[in-house]
Short mmCIF file of the C-alpha atoms (twelve columns), coordinates in Angstrom:
data_MODEL
# 
_entry.id   MODEL 
# 
loop_
_atom_site.group_PDB 
_atom_site.id 
_atom_site.type_symbol 
_atom_site.label_atom_id 
_atom_site.label_alt_id 
_atom_site.label_comp_id 
_atom_site.label_asym_id 
_atom_site.label_seq_id 
_atom_site.Cartn_x 
_atom_site.Cartn_y 
_atom_site.Cartn_z 
_atom_site.pdbx_PDB_model_num 
ATOM 1   C CA . MET A 1   15.971  18.561  -11.319 1 
ATOM 2   C CA . SER A 2   14.859  15.678  -13.850 1 
ATOM 3   C CA . ARG A 3   11.596  14.672  -15.663 1 
ATOM 4   C CA . LYS A 4   12.255  11.328  -13.016 1 
ATOM 5   C CA . ASN A 5   12.358  13.800  -10.159 1 
ATOM 6   C CA . ALA A 6   9.531   15.730  -11.051 1 
ATOM 7   C CA . ARG A 7   7.406   12.223  -11.437 1 
ATOM 8   C CA . VAL A 8   8.406   11.386  -7.875  1 
ATOM 9   C CA . LEU A 9   6.883   14.324  -6.397  1 
ATOM 10  C CA . ALA A 10  3.951   14.394  -8.405  1 
ATOM 11  C CA . TYR A 11  3.614   10.774  -7.027  1 
ATOM 12  C CA . GLN A 12  3.975   12.216  -3.696  1 
ATOM 13  C CA . LEU A 13  0.931   14.336  -4.250  1 
ATOM 14  C CA . ILE A 14  -0.934  11.552  -5.940  1 
ATOM 15  C CA . PHE A 15  -0.645  8.982   -2.334  1 
ATOM 16  C CA . GLY A 16  -2.074  11.841  -0.236  1 
ATOM 17  C CA . TYR A 17  -4.484  12.520  -2.413  1 
ATOM 18  C CA . VAL A 18  -5.399  8.533   -2.040  1 
ATOM 19  C CA . PHE A 19  -5.383  8.884   1.689   1 
ATOM 20  C CA . THR A 20  -7.575  12.020  1.875   1 
ATOM 21  C CA . LYS A 21  -9.574  12.283  -1.526  1 
ATOM 22  C CA . VAL A 22  -8.956  15.612  -0.692  1 
ATOM 23  C CA . LYS A 23  -6.635  17.993  -2.885  1 
ATOM 24  C CA . ASN A 24  -3.401  19.616  -1.277  1 
ATOM 25  C CA . ASP A 25  -3.306  22.737  -2.864  1 
ATOM 26  C CA . GLU A 26  -0.184  24.313  -0.155  1 
ATOM 27  C CA . LEU A 27  2.150   21.166  -1.177  1 
ATOM 28  C CA . LEU A 28  1.650   22.071  -4.908  1 
ATOM 29  C CA . ALA A 29  2.115   25.713  -4.483  1 
ATOM 30  C CA . GLU A 30  5.473   25.064  -2.586  1 
ATOM 31  C CA . TYR A 31  6.259   22.521  -6.006  1 
ATOM 32  C CA . GLN A 32  5.059   25.628  -7.835  1 
ATOM 33  C CA . THR A 33  7.705   27.926  -6.049  1 
ATOM 34  C CA . ASP A 34  10.765  25.636  -6.050  1 
ATOM 35  C CA . ASP A 35  13.902  27.291  -7.336  1 
ATOM 36  C CA . THR A 36  15.476  23.715  -7.748  1 
ATOM 37  C CA . LEU A 37  12.822  22.806  -10.356 1 
ATOM 38  C CA . SER A 38  12.755  24.083  -14.061 1 
ATOM 39  C CA . MET A 39  9.729   25.276  -15.153 1 
ATOM 40  C CA . ASP A 40  8.847   22.328  -17.163 1 
ATOM 41  C CA . ASP A 41  8.846   20.469  -13.907 1 
ATOM 42  C CA . LYS A 42  6.381   22.372  -12.276 1 
ATOM 43  C CA . GLU A 43  4.093   22.440  -15.094 1 
ATOM 44  C CA . TYR A 44  4.404   18.302  -15.973 1 
ATOM 45  C CA . ILE A 45  3.520   18.022  -11.583 1 
ATOM 46  C CA . GLY A 46  1.076   20.440  -12.052 1 
ATOM 47  C CA . ARG A 47  -0.804  18.862  -14.690 1 
ATOM 48  C CA . LEU A 48  -0.265  15.430  -13.680 1 
ATOM 49  C CA . TYR A 49  -1.720  15.524  -10.152 1 
ATOM 50  C CA . GLU A 50  -4.002  17.858  -11.279 1 
ATOM 51  C CA . GLY A 51  -5.498  15.819  -13.932 1 
ATOM 52  C CA . VAL A 52  -5.102  12.205  -11.673 1 
ATOM 53  C CA . VAL A 53  -7.814  14.265  -9.191  1 
ATOM 54  C CA . ASP A 54  -10.024 15.329  -11.635 1 
ATOM 55  C CA . LYS A 55  -9.540  12.354  -13.553 1 
ATOM 56  C CA . TYR A 56  -9.475  10.382  -10.515 1 
ATOM 57  C CA . ASP A 57  -13.016 7.828   -10.549 1 
ATOM 58  C CA . GLU A 58  -12.419 6.313   -14.217 1 
ATOM 59  C CA . LEU A 59  -8.446  6.296   -13.359 1 
ATOM 60  C CA . ILE A 60  -9.852  3.669   -10.893 1 
ATOM 61  C CA . PHE A 61  -12.396 2.271   -12.836 1 
ATOM 62  C CA . HIS A 62  -9.594  1.356   -15.825 1 
ATOM 63  C CA . ILE A 63  -7.357  0.238   -12.712 1 
ATOM 64  C CA . SER A 64  -10.456 -1.948  -11.327 1 
ATOM 65  C CA . ASP A 65  -11.548 -3.433  -14.231 1 
ATOM 66  C CA . ASN A 66  -7.963  -5.204  -14.762 1 
ATOM 67  C CA . LEU A 67  -7.449  -6.469  -11.134 1 
ATOM 68  C CA . HIS A 68  -8.194  -10.177 -11.425 1 
ATOM 69  C CA . GLY A 69  -8.985  -11.761 -8.164  1 
ATOM 70  C CA . TYR A 70  -8.589  -8.265  -6.198  1 
ATOM 71  C CA . THR A 71  -10.808 -5.249  -5.246  1 
ATOM 72  C CA . ILE A 72  -8.969  -2.130  -5.018  1 
ATOM 73  C CA . ASP A 73  -9.720  -1.794  -2.021  1 
ATOM 74  C CA . ARG A 74  -6.876  -4.483  -1.574  1 
ATOM 75  C CA . VAL A 75  -3.933  -2.589  -3.710  1 
ATOM 76  C CA . TYR A 76  -1.635  -1.387  -1.486  1 
ATOM 77  C CA . LYS A 77  -2.070  3.023   -1.536  1 
ATOM 78  C CA . SER A 78  1.688   3.325   -2.460  1 
ATOM 79  C CA . ASP A 79  0.969   0.857   -5.557  1 
ATOM 80  C CA . LEU A 80  -2.172  2.569   -6.620  1 
ATOM 81  C CA . ALA A 81  -0.968  6.012   -6.648  1 
ATOM 82  C CA . ALA A 82  1.761   4.534   -8.901  1 
ATOM 83  C CA . MET A 83  -0.490  3.068   -11.364 1 
ATOM 84  C CA . LEU A 84  -3.300  6.389   -11.119 1 
ATOM 85  C CA . LEU A 85  0.101   7.766   -11.949 1 
ATOM 86  C CA . ALA A 86  0.667   5.946   -14.836 1 
ATOM 87  C CA . VAL A 87  -2.546  5.306   -16.140 1 
ATOM 88  C CA . TYR A 88  -3.049  9.083   -16.643 1 
ATOM 89  C CA . GLU A 89  0.462   9.544   -18.871 1 
ATOM 90  C CA . ILE A 90  -0.752  6.970   -20.793 1 
ATOM 91  C CA . LYS A 91  -4.653  8.150   -21.004 1 
ATOM 92  C CA . TYR A 92  -3.796  11.668  -21.642 1 
ATOM 93  C CA . MET A 93  -0.063  12.729  -21.988 1 
ATOM 94  C CA . ASP A 94  0.333   11.887  -25.162 1 
ATOM 95  C CA . ASP A 95  3.516   13.508  -25.449 1 
ATOM 96  C CA . ILE A 96  5.281   10.569  -22.729 1 
ATOM 97  C CA . PRO A 97  5.424   7.179   -24.187 1 
ATOM 98  C CA . ASN A 98  3.765   4.305   -23.093 1 
ATOM 99  C CA . LYS A 99  6.418   2.281   -22.223 1 
ATOM 100 C CA . VAL A 100 8.264   5.264   -20.966 1 
ATOM 101 C CA . ALA A 101 4.413   5.871   -18.396 1 
ATOM 102 C CA . LEU A 102 4.713   2.191   -17.373 1 
ATOM 103 C CA . ASN A 103 8.300   1.285   -16.515 1 
ATOM 104 C CA . GLU A 104 8.883   4.784   -14.133 1 
ATOM 105 C CA . ALA A 105 5.714   3.374   -12.646 1 
ATOM 106 C CA . LEU A 106 7.587   0.123   -11.894 1 
ATOM 107 C CA . GLU A 107 10.433  2.186   -10.759 1 
ATOM 108 C CA . ILE A 108 8.205   4.571   -8.337  1 
ATOM 109 C CA . VAL A 109 6.847   1.073   -6.803  1 
ATOM 110 C CA . LYS A 110 10.505  -0.866  -6.577  1 
ATOM 111 C CA . ASP A 111 11.427  2.665   -4.463  1 
ATOM 112 C CA . PHE A 112 8.489   2.737   -2.274  1 
ATOM 113 C CA . SER A 113 6.483   -0.568  -2.609  1 
ATOM 114 C CA . GLU A 114 6.865   -3.977  -1.609  1 
ATOM 115 C CA . GLU A 115 9.200   -6.187  -3.542  1 
ATOM 116 C CA . ARG A 116 6.510   -8.149  -5.099  1 
ATOM 117 C CA . SER A 117 4.712   -4.938  -6.113  1 
ATOM 118 C CA . SER A 118 6.195   -4.212  -9.227  1 
ATOM 119 C CA . LYS A 119 5.013   -7.698  -10.738 1 
ATOM 120 C CA . PHE A 120 1.430   -6.784  -9.949  1 
ATOM 121 C CA . VAL A 121 1.645   -3.337  -10.742 1 
ATOM 122 C CA . ASN A 122 3.323   -4.553  -14.581 1 
ATOM 123 C CA . GLY A 123 0.647   -6.710  -14.874 1 
ATOM 124 C CA . VAL A 124 -2.112  -4.536  -13.773 1 
ATOM 125 C CA . LEU A 125 -0.568  -1.592  -16.081 1 
ATOM 126 C CA . ALA A 126 -0.256  -4.125  -18.968 1 
ATOM 127 C CA . GLY A 127 -3.991  -4.845  -18.986 1 
ATOM 128 C CA . VAL A 128 -4.999  -1.593  -19.131 1 
ATOM 129 C CA . LEU A 129 -2.464  -0.788  -21.915 1 
ATOM 130 C CA . LYS A 130 -4.390  -3.624  -23.807 1 
ATOM 131 C CA . SER A 131 -7.684  -2.456  -22.748 1 
ATOM 132 C CA . LEU A 132 -7.460  1.361   -23.909 1 
# 
């Protein structure tokens, strides 16, 4: 499996967390025992998901601080999950270039959200990059 596919699986976990604020250890465990995933993919998914859950409030702050004319409650949950993923990668995962984190988040938004969302997410993430 590719890193891109692993990122989508992590996104799905984060998307669920955005709604419930409850960590889904069962689904994470399923991913960790999935034979189609490489060990690197499993580690990446776990690191990303655990990190977003652990740093959720801080990541929300960075995103909220770069929303202009919006509140965090008005952001589509699908967009928010992608931004949480990207901001965590940008801030805490030095092995992932910032441009890759941003571009991959935009690809996820294009696949899982509204057509116009990619411009919005791009603007917010560009602001986060500048502020960090």
